[in-house]
Structures are given as structure tokens and as C-alpha cells.
C-alpha positions in Angstrom: 0.1 0.1 -0.1 1.4 3.4 -0.9 0.7 6.3 1.3 0.0 9.7 -0.8 0.4 12.6 1.3 -0.8 16.2 0.3 2.9 17.1 0.2 3.9 14.4 -2.3 0.8 15.4 -4.5 2.0 18.9 -4.6 5.5 18.2 -5.3 4.6 15.8 -8.1 3.1 19.1 -10.0 6.1 21.0 -9.6 8.5 21.3 -12.8 11.7 19.9 -11.7 14.0 21.6 -13.9 12.6 24.9 -12.5 12.6 23.7 -9.1 16.6 22.7 -9.2 17.2 26.0 -10.9 15.4 28.0 -8.1 17.2 25.9 -5.5 20.6 26.6 -7.0 19.9 30.2 -7.6 18.6 30.8 -3.8 21.2 28.3 -2.5 18.5 26.9 -0.4 20.2 23.4 -0.1 23.5 25.0 1.4 23.1 22.8 4.6 21.1 20.0 3.3 22.6 16.8 4.0 20.9 14.5 1.5 17.5 14.3 -0.6 16.4 11.7 -2.8 15.4 13.5 -6.1 14.3 10.3 -7.7 11.0 10.4 -5.7 10.0 13.6 -7.0 
């Protein structure tokens, strides 16, 4: 059984390229230890 959260429903609608561009531009991942982008 897959648990679909509201957050996961929202992030599936995001354009991954634009999202990654904003992350790089704003340096919001500066202190991030890990994240699985394969699940977006």
C-alpha cells in the first residue's frame, strides 16, 4: 500500500528543472545533508 500525502501530491506537480534552478539560485540546499530527487 502506498501512502500518498498532500505534500507528495503538491511536489509531483512541480517542474523539476525550474525547481532545481531555484534551489541553485537561492542556495536553499546549502546545509542540506541529503534528499532523494528520484522520488519527485
